[in-house]
GUFIGU-6973 format. One record per residue (C-alpha): residue number from 1; residue in one letter; x, y, z. Coordinates in Angstrom, 1 decimal, padded with zeros to 4 digits, always signed. Example, Ala and Ser with C-alpha at 12.3 -4.5 7.8 and 13.67 -1.06 7.14 Angstrom:
BEGIN
ATOM | 1 | A | +012.3 | -004.5 | +007.8 .
ATOM | 2 | S | +013.7 | -001.1 | +007.1 .
% end
This chain:
BEGIN
ATOM | 1 | M | -043.8 | -079.2 | -077.2 .
ATOM | 2 | K | -041.4 | -077.6 | -079.6 .
ATOM | 3 | K | -042.9 | -074.5 | -079.1 .
ATOM | 4 | F | -042.7 | -075.4 | -075.2 .
ATOM | 5 | F | -039.0 | -075.6 | -075.4 .
ATOM | 6 | L | -038.5 | -072.8 | -077.5 .
ATOM | 7 | L | -040.2 | -070.6 | -075.2 .
ATOM | 8 | M | -038.5 | -072.0 | -072.3 .
ATOM | 9 | S | -035.1 | -071.2 | -074.0 .
ATOM | 10 | I | -036.0 | -067.6 | -074.8 .
ATOM | 11 | A | -037.0 | -067.3 | -070.8 .
ATOM | 12 | I | -033.6 | -068.7 | -069.7 .
ATOM | 13 | A | -031.7 | -066.6 | -072.3 .
ATOM | 14 | S | -033.4 | -063.5 | -071.2 .
ATOM | 15 | C | -032.5 | -064.5 | -067.5 .
ATOM | 16 | L | -029.1 | -065.0 | -068.2 .
ATOM | 17 | M | -028.8 | -061.8 | -070.4 .
ATOM | 18 | S | -030.4 | -059.9 | -067.2 .
ATOM | 19 | A | -028.1 | -061.7 | -064.8 .
ATOM | 20 | C | -025.0 | -060.8 | -066.9 .
ATOM | 21 | N | -025.8 | -057.2 | -067.0 .
ATOM | 22 | P | -026.4 | -056.0 | -063.2 .
ATOM | 23 | F | -026.6 | -052.3 | -064.6 .
ATOM | 24 | S | -029.8 | -052.9 | -066.7 .
ATOM | 25 | E | -032.0 | -051.1 | -064.3 .
ATOM | 26 | E | -030.0 | -048.6 | -062.8 .
ATOM | 27 | S | -031.2 | -045.0 | -063.1 .
ATOM | 28 | G | -029.6 | -042.4 | -065.2 .
ATOM | 29 | Q | -027.9 | -040.8 | -062.2 .
ATOM | 30 | E | -026.7 | -044.2 | -060.9 .
ATOM | 31 | K | -025.1 | -044.8 | -064.3 .
ATOM | 32 | Q | -023.5 | -041.5 | -064.3 .
ATOM | 33 | D | -022.1 | -042.0 | -060.5 .
ATOM | 34 | R | -020.5 | -045.2 | -061.5 .
ATOM | 35 | L | -018.8 | -043.7 | -064.7 .
ATOM | 36 | D | -017.6 | -040.8 | -062.7 .
ATOM | 37 | D | -016.2 | -043.1 | -059.7 .
ATOM | 38 | Q | -014.3 | -045.4 | -062.4 .
ATOM | 39 | E | -012.9 | -042.0 | -064.1 .
ATOM | 40 | I | -011.9 | -040.8 | -060.7 .
ATOM | 41 | L | -010.0 | -044.1 | -060.0 .
ATOM | 42 | D | -008.6 | -044.4 | -063.4 .
ATOM | 43 | Y | -007.1 | -040.9 | -062.6 .
ATOM | 44 | L | -005.6 | -041.7 | -059.4 .
ATOM | 45 | E | -004.4 | -045.0 | -060.6 .
ATOM | 46 | A | -002.8 | -043.0 | -063.5 .
ATOM | 47 | N | -001.4 | -040.5 | -061.4 .
ATOM | 48 | N | -000.1 | -042.8 | -058.4 .
ATOM | 49 | L | -002.3 | -040.8 | -055.9 .
ATOM | 50 | T | -003.7 | -042.3 | -052.9 .
ATOM | 51 | A | -007.0 | -040.7 | -051.7 .
ATOM | 52 | Q | -009.6 | -041.3 | -048.9 .
ATOM | 53 | R | -013.4 | -041.8 | -050.3 .
ATOM | 54 | T | -016.4 | -040.2 | -048.4 .
ATOM | 55 | D | -019.8 | -041.9 | -048.2 .
ATOM | 56 | N | -021.5 | -040.1 | -050.8 .
ATOM | 57 | G | -018.3 | -040.9 | -053.3 .
ATOM | 58 | I | -016.3 | -037.5 | -053.0 .
ATOM | 59 | Y | -012.3 | -038.4 | -052.9 .
ATOM | 60 | Y | -009.9 | -036.2 | -051.1 .
ATOM | 61 | I | -006.3 | -036.3 | -050.4 .
ATOM | 62 | I | -004.5 | -034.1 | -047.6 .
ATOM | 63 | N | -001.4 | -032.4 | -049.1 .
ATOM | 64 | K | -000.6 | -030.7 | -045.9 .
ATOM | 65 | A | -001.5 | -031.5 | -042.8 .
ATOM | 66 | N | -002.4 | -029.8 | -039.3 .
ATOM | 67 | P | -003.4 | -031.8 | -036.7 .
ATOM | 68 | G | -004.4 | -029.5 | -034.3 .
ATOM | 69 | G | -006.3 | -027.4 | -036.8 .
ATOM | 70 | Q | -009.7 | -026.1 | -035.8 .
ATOM | 71 | I | -012.4 | -029.0 | -037.1 .
ATOM | 72 | P | -015.5 | -027.2 | -038.9 .
ATOM | 73 | Q | -018.6 | -027.1 | -037.1 .
ATOM | 74 | I | -022.1 | -026.9 | -038.7 .
ATOM | 75 | G | -022.7 | -023.0 | -038.5 .
ATOM | 76 | D | -018.7 | -021.9 | -038.7 .
ATOM | 77 | Q | -017.9 | -019.9 | -041.6 .
ATOM | 78 | A | -015.1 | -021.0 | -043.8 .
ATOM | 79 | E | -012.6 | -019.2 | -046.1 .
ATOM | 80 | M | -010.3 | -021.0 | -048.6 .
ATOM | 81 | H | -008.5 | -020.4 | -051.8 .
ATOM | 82 | Y | -008.9 | -023.2 | -054.8 .
ATOM | 83 | V | -008.2 | -024.0 | -058.4 .
ATOM | 84 | G | -010.6 | -026.2 | -060.0 .
ATOM | 85 | R | -009.8 | -028.2 | -063.0 .
ATOM | 86 | L | -011.2 | -031.0 | -065.4 .
ATOM | 87 | L | -009.0 | -034.2 | -064.7 .
ATOM | 88 | S | -007.4 | -033.2 | -068.1 .
ATOM | 89 | G | -005.6 | -030.1 | -066.4 .
ATOM | 90 | T | -008.0 | -027.3 | -068.0 .
ATOM | 91 | V | -008.6 | -024.5 | -065.4 .
ATOM | 92 | V | -012.5 | -024.1 | -065.1 .
ATOM | 93 | D | -012.6 | -022.5 | -061.8 .
ATOM | 94 | S | -010.6 | -020.6 | -059.2 .
ATOM | 95 | T | -010.6 | -017.9 | -056.6 .
ATOM | 96 | S | -008.3 | -015.1 | -056.8 .
ATOM | 97 | S | -005.0 | -015.1 | -054.4 .
ATOM | 98 | F | -003.5 | -012.2 | -056.4 .
ATOM | 99 | L | -006.6 | -010.0 | -055.5 .
ATOM | 100 | D | -006.9 | -011.6 | -052.1 .
ATOM | 101 | E | -010.5 | -012.6 | -052.8 .
ATOM | 102 | P | -010.8 | -015.9 | -051.2 .
ATOM | 103 | K | -014.3 | -017.9 | -051.1 .
ATOM | 104 | I | -016.2 | -017.4 | -048.0 .
ATOM | 105 | F | -019.1 | -019.6 | -047.0 .
ATOM | 106 | I | -020.9 | -021.3 | -043.8 .
ATOM | 107 | F | -021.1 | -024.7 | -043.3 .
ATOM | 108 | D | -025.0 | -025.4 | -043.5 .
ATOM | 109 | N | -025.8 | -028.7 | -045.4 .
ATOM | 110 | V | -027.6 | -026.6 | -047.6 .
ATOM | 111 | P | -027.0 | -027.1 | -051.4 .
ATOM | 112 | N | -026.4 | -023.8 | -052.8 .
ATOM | 113 | A | -024.2 | -023.7 | -055.8 .
ATOM | 114 | S | -024.3 | -019.8 | -055.8 .
ATOM | 115 | E | -022.6 | -019.8 | -052.4 .
ATOM | 116 | V | -019.9 | -022.7 | -052.9 .
ATOM | 117 | L | -020.1 | -026.0 | -054.8 .
ATOM | 118 | I | -021.7 | -028.8 | -052.6 .
ATOM | 119 | G | -019.0 | -031.1 | -053.1 .
ATOM | 120 | I | -016.7 | -028.3 | -051.6 .
ATOM | 121 | E | -018.6 | -027.8 | -048.6 .
ATOM | 122 | S | -018.9 | -031.8 | -048.0 .
ATOM | 123 | A | -015.1 | -032.4 | -048.6 .
ATOM | 124 | S | -014.0 | -029.6 | -046.7 .
ATOM | 125 | T | -015.7 | -031.1 | -043.4 .
ATOM | 126 | F | -012.9 | -033.5 | -043.3 .
ATOM | 127 | L | -010.3 | -030.8 | -043.3 .
ATOM | 128 | K | -008.9 | -029.2 | -040.2 .
ATOM | 129 | E | -007.9 | -025.5 | -040.2 .
ATOM | 130 | G | -004.3 | -024.8 | -042.3 .
ATOM | 131 | E | -004.9 | -028.0 | -044.0 .
ATOM | 132 | E | -004.0 | -028.1 | -047.8 .
ATOM | 133 | A | -005.9 | -030.9 | -049.9 .
ATOM | 134 | T | -007.1 | -032.3 | -053.4 .
ATOM | 135 | F | -010.5 | -032.7 | -053.8 .
ATOM | 136 | L | -011.8 | -034.9 | -056.5 .
ATOM | 137 | L | -015.6 | -034.5 | -057.1 .
ATOM | 138 | P | -017.9 | -036.5 | -059.2 .
ATOM | 139 | S | -020.1 | -034.5 | -061.6 .
ATOM | 140 | R | -023.3 | -034.2 | -059.5 .
ATOM | 141 | F | -021.2 | -033.0 | -056.5 .
ATOM | 142 | A | -019.7 | -030.1 | -058.9 .
ATOM | 143 | F | -021.5 | -028.9 | -062.2 .
ATOM | 144 | G | -023.9 | -031.5 | -062.9 .
ATOM | 145 | N | -024.9 | -031.6 | -066.7 .
ATOM | 146 | Q | -024.1 | -027.7 | -067.0 .
ATOM | 147 | S | -021.6 | -026.9 | -069.5 .
ATOM | 148 | T | -019.2 | -024.1 | -070.7 .
ATOM | 149 | S | -017.0 | -023.8 | -073.7 .
ATOM | 150 | A | -014.5 | -025.3 | -071.5 .
ATOM | 151 | M | -016.3 | -027.8 | -069.5 .
ATOM | 152 | P | -018.3 | -030.6 | -070.8 .
ATOM | 153 | P | -021.1 | -031.5 | -069.1 .
ATOM | 154 | N | -021.1 | -034.5 | -066.2 .
ATOM | 155 | S | -017.5 | -033.2 | -065.6 .
ATOM | 156 | V | -015.4 | -034.7 | -063.1 .
ATOM | 157 | L | -013.4 | -032.0 | -061.2 .
ATOM | 158 | R | -010.2 | -031.7 | -059.0 .
ATOM | 159 | Y | -010.1 | -028.9 | -056.7 .
ATOM | 160 | D | -006.6 | -027.9 | -055.1 .
ATOM | 161 | V | -007.6 | -026.1 | -051.8 .
ATOM | 162 | S | -005.4 | -024.0 | -049.6 .
ATOM | 163 | S | -005.7 | -021.1 | -047.2 .
ATOM | 164 | F | -008.1 | -023.0 | -045.5 .
ATOM | 165 | K | -009.5 | -020.9 | -042.5 .
ATOM | 166 | V | -012.5 | -021.5 | -040.0 .
ATOM | 167 | K | -014.3 | -019.0 | -037.5 .
ATOM | 168 | N | -017.0 | -019.8 | -035.2 .
ATOM | 169 | E | -019.9 | -016.9 | -034.8 .
ATOM | 170 | Q | -017.6 | -015.8 | -031.5 .
ATOM | 171 | E | -014.4 | -015.6 | -033.7 .
ATOM | 172 | Q | -016.4 | -013.8 | -036.4 .
ATOM | 173 | I | -017.7 | -011.4 | -034.1 .
ATOM | 174 | T | -014.4 | -010.9 | -032.1 .
ATOM | 175 | D | -012.7 | -010.2 | -035.6 .
ATOM | 176 | F | -015.4 | -007.6 | -036.4 .
ATOM | 177 | I | -015.1 | -005.7 | -033.2 .
ATOM | 178 | A | -011.4 | -005.7 | -033.7 .
ATOM | 179 | A | -011.5 | -003.8 | -037.2 .
ATOM | 180 | D | -014.5 | -001.5 | -036.3 .
ATOM | 181 | T | -014.4 | +002.2 | -035.6 .
ATOM | 182 | L | -016.8 | +002.0 | -032.4 .
ATOM | 183 | T | -015.4 | +000.8 | -029.1 .
ATOM | 184 | N | -017.0 | +000.1 | -025.9 .
ATOM | 185 | Y | -018.8 | -002.9 | -027.2 .
ATOM | 186 | I | -020.9 | -004.8 | -024.4 .
ATOM | 187 | G | -022.7 | -008.0 | -024.4 .
ATOM | 188 | I | -026.3 | -007.5 | -022.9 .
ATOM | 189 | D | -028.5 | -010.5 | -022.7 .
ATOM | 190 | S | -026.3 | -012.3 | -025.6 .
ATOM | 191 | V | -026.7 | -009.4 | -027.8 .
ATOM | 192 | I | -023.4 | -007.4 | -028.4 .
ATOM | 193 | T | -023.8 | -003.7 | -028.5 .
ATOM | 194 | S | -022.0 | -000.3 | -028.8 .
ATOM | 195 | Y | -023.7 | +003.0 | -029.0 .
ATOM | 196 | I | -023.4 | +005.3 | -031.7 .
ATOM | 197 | K | -025.2 | +008.0 | -029.8 .
ATOM | 198 | Q | -026.3 | +007.6 | -026.2 .
ATOM | 199 | I | -028.4 | +009.9 | -023.9 .
ATOM | 200 | P | -026.6 | +010.7 | -020.6 .
ATOM | 201 | D | -028.1 | +009.4 | -017.3 .
ATOM | 202 | S | -028.5 | +013.0 | -016.5 .
ATOM | 203 | E | -030.9 | +013.6 | -019.2 .
ATOM | 204 | V | -034.8 | +012.5 | -019.0 .
ATOM | 205 | A | -035.7 | +010.4 | -021.8 .
ATOM | 206 | D | -038.7 | +007.7 | -022.4 .
ATOM | 207 | V | -037.0 | +004.2 | -022.1 .
ATOM | 208 | A | -038.1 | +001.1 | -024.3 .
ATOM | 209 | A | -039.8 | -002.0 | -022.7 .
ATOM | 210 | P | -041.8 | -005.0 | -023.1 .
ATOM | 211 | D | -045.2 | -004.1 | -024.2 .
ATOM | 212 | S | -043.7 | -000.5 | -025.5 .
ATOM | 213 | V | -044.6 | +000.4 | -029.3 .
ATOM | 214 | V | -041.5 | +001.5 | -030.8 .
ATOM | 215 | T | -040.5 | +003.6 | -034.1 .
ATOM | 216 | V | -036.9 | +002.9 | -035.2 .
ATOM | 217 | S | -034.8 | +003.7 | -038.2 .
ATOM | 218 | Y | -032.4 | +000.9 | -039.2 .
ATOM | 219 | V | -029.9 | -000.4 | -041.5 .
ATOM | 220 | G | -029.2 | -004.4 | -041.6 .
ATOM | 221 | R | -025.8 | -005.7 | -043.0 .
ATOM | 222 | Y | -023.7 | -008.9 | -042.8 .
ATOM | 223 | L | -020.6 | -008.6 | -040.9 .
ATOM | 224 | N | -018.7 | -008.2 | -044.2 .
ATOM | 225 | G | -020.7 | -004.6 | -044.5 .
ATOM | 226 | T | -023.2 | -005.9 | -047.3 .
ATOM | 227 | E | -026.6 | -004.3 | -046.6 .
ATOM | 228 | F | -029.5 | -006.5 | -046.9 .
ATOM | 229 | D | -032.4 | -004.5 | -045.1 .
ATOM | 230 | S | -033.3 | -000.7 | -044.1 .
ATOM | 231 | N | -036.2 | +001.0 | -043.2 .
ATOM | 232 | D | -036.5 | +004.7 | -041.8 .
ATOM | 233 | A | -039.9 | +004.3 | -039.5 .
ATOM | 234 | F | -040.4 | +000.9 | -038.6 .
ATOM | 235 | V | -043.0 | +000.5 | -035.9 .
ATOM | 236 | F | -043.4 | -002.7 | -033.7 .
ATOM | 237 | P | -044.1 | -003.5 | -030.2 .
ATOM | 238 | V | -041.1 | -005.2 | -027.9 .
ATOM | 239 | A | -042.0 | -008.3 | -026.3 .
ATOM | 240 | S | -040.2 | -009.8 | -023.5 .
ATOM | 241 | K | -038.1 | -013.1 | -023.7 .
ATOM | 242 | D | -040.7 | -014.9 | -022.3 .
ATOM | 243 | D | -043.6 | -013.9 | -024.9 .
ATOM | 244 | R | -041.8 | -015.0 | -028.2 .
ATOM | 245 | A | -044.8 | -016.3 | -029.3 .
ATOM | 246 | N | -046.2 | -012.7 | -030.0 .
ATOM | 247 | S | -043.0 | -010.9 | -031.1 .
ATOM | 248 | Q | -042.9 | -009.3 | -034.5 .
ATOM | 249 | V | -039.2 | -009.3 | -034.9 .
ATOM | 250 | I | -036.2 | -011.3 | -034.3 .
ATOM | 251 | E | -035.2 | -012.1 | -030.4 .
ATOM | 252 | G | -032.0 | -010.0 | -030.6 .
ATOM | 253 | W | -033.8 | -006.9 | -031.7 .
ATOM | 254 | D | -036.6 | -007.2 | -028.4 .
ATOM | 255 | R | -033.3 | -007.8 | -026.5 .
ATOM | 256 | A | -031.2 | -005.2 | -027.8 .
ATOM | 257 | L | -034.3 | -002.5 | -027.8 .
ATOM | 258 | N | -035.5 | -003.4 | -024.2 .
ATOM | 259 | G | -034.0 | -000.4 | -021.9 .
ATOM | 260 | M | -032.9 | +001.7 | -024.9 .
ATOM | 261 | K | -033.7 | +005.5 | -024.5 .
ATOM | 262 | K | -035.7 | +007.2 | -027.1 .
ATOM | 263 | G | -033.0 | +009.3 | -029.3 .
ATOM | 264 | E | -030.3 | +006.6 | -028.5 .
ATOM | 265 | K | -028.6 | +005.1 | -031.6 .
ATOM | 266 | K | -027.1 | +001.5 | -031.3 .
ATOM | 267 | R | -024.8 | -000.7 | -033.5 .
ATOM | 268 | I | -025.9 | -004.2 | -032.2 .
ATOM | 269 | L | -024.2 | -007.5 | -033.3 .
ATOM | 270 | I | -026.8 | -010.5 | -033.1 .
ATOM | 271 | Y | -025.8 | -014.5 | -033.2 .
ATOM | 272 | S | -027.4 | -016.6 | -035.3 .
ATOM | 273 | T | -029.7 | -018.0 | -033.0 .
ATOM | 274 | L | -031.3 | -014.6 | -031.9 .
ATOM | 275 | A | -031.7 | -014.0 | -035.5 .
ATOM | 276 | Y | -033.0 | -016.3 | -038.2 .
ATOM | 277 | G | -030.7 | -019.4 | -037.2 .
ATOM | 278 | A | -030.2 | -022.6 | -039.0 .
ATOM | 279 | Q | -033.2 | -021.9 | -041.5 .
ATOM | 280 | G | -032.1 | -018.7 | -042.5 .
ATOM | 281 | R | -035.0 | -016.4 | -044.0 .
ATOM | 282 | S | -036.0 | -016.8 | -047.5 .
ATOM | 283 | T | -039.3 | -014.7 | -047.6 .
ATOM | 284 | G | -039.3 | -010.8 | -047.1 .
ATOM | 285 | S | -037.1 | -008.3 | -049.2 .
ATOM | 286 | S | -034.0 | -010.4 | -049.2 .
ATOM | 287 | T | -032.8 | -013.8 | -048.6 .
ATOM | 288 | I | -030.6 | -014.5 | -045.4 .
ATOM | 289 | P | -028.8 | -017.6 | -045.4 .
ATOM | 290 | P | -028.5 | -020.1 | -042.4 .
ATOM | 291 | Y | -026.6 | -019.2 | -039.4 .
ATOM | 292 | S | -026.1 | -015.8 | -040.6 .
ATOM | 293 | V | -024.5 | -013.3 | -037.9 .
ATOM | 294 | L | -026.2 | -010.0 | -038.6 .
ATOM | 295 | W | -025.2 | -006.4 | -037.9 .
ATOM | 296 | F | -027.9 | -003.5 | -037.3 .
ATOM | 297 | D | -027.3 | +000.1 | -036.7 .
ATOM | 298 | I | -030.8 | +001.0 | -035.2 .
ATOM | 299 | E | -031.9 | +004.4 | -034.1 .
ATOM | 300 | L | -034.6 | +004.6 | -031.5 .
ATOM | 301 | I | -036.9 | +007.3 | -032.9 .
ATOM | 302 | D | -040.5 | +007.1 | -030.8 .
ATOM | 303 | I | -041.8 | +005.3 | -028.0 .
ATOM | 304 | R | -045.3 | +004.6 | -026.9 .
ATOM | 305 | K | -046.5 | +003.0 | -023.8 .
% end
């Protein structure tokens, strides 16, 4: 009987200890999230700050409001300046206002720390163009367990954001055209084109059409001028809009090549929906991020019917 009561006492004590420790079964990440959240709350209280908390645990403070500003949408391009600090005040990350080098990224919901911290992208969806804000990022939305000489692992970071601009794809293309040396851009079948070299109507020339096999020379760039691909003699059949299953190139190419004359050279600007869309491209010679507007200079070298 004594042994029975001893076992019962141990079981009850064990149960009570478990009930008194609600964190006994939390994972390592859950524990870190809890510690980060408490660190942020302590920081807000100590500095007499009031912040909004997102569903995923990021805190933000709007320091300068712009109620009429453009609201970011998936696929839009963001541009901003920021300074990132430890909660102690030590600067660990920043853009350069002096050299006019803002951070530019696409709202794509794809975690990619090489482009921008996921916490910055996530918190920026609560901003409007022209607003300034402070973000308080739990460590998993910042640099996680990475560390530097100035930044310990699992650091909560404060980012002060300014010069926030938002551009949809149409605005990106409009700005590009305004700054380009080429003129006479026109929209043909949802592809924006301008001739670098045009064959006059008075001259007879072969014309590309669906099922034509063409040879082209091209250079592919992002709108900022960064080259991502090129080829001096790329051969492929032109497909129609109704035959996408058999197409060997992005839809914007098929549309731009259809009706182009042999010997002509065009600059074409392609919306992401006619390029690599929301998925981007992760295979081939280069990686193209989701929602990328692309610029190609294409010369039609040969046509075979």
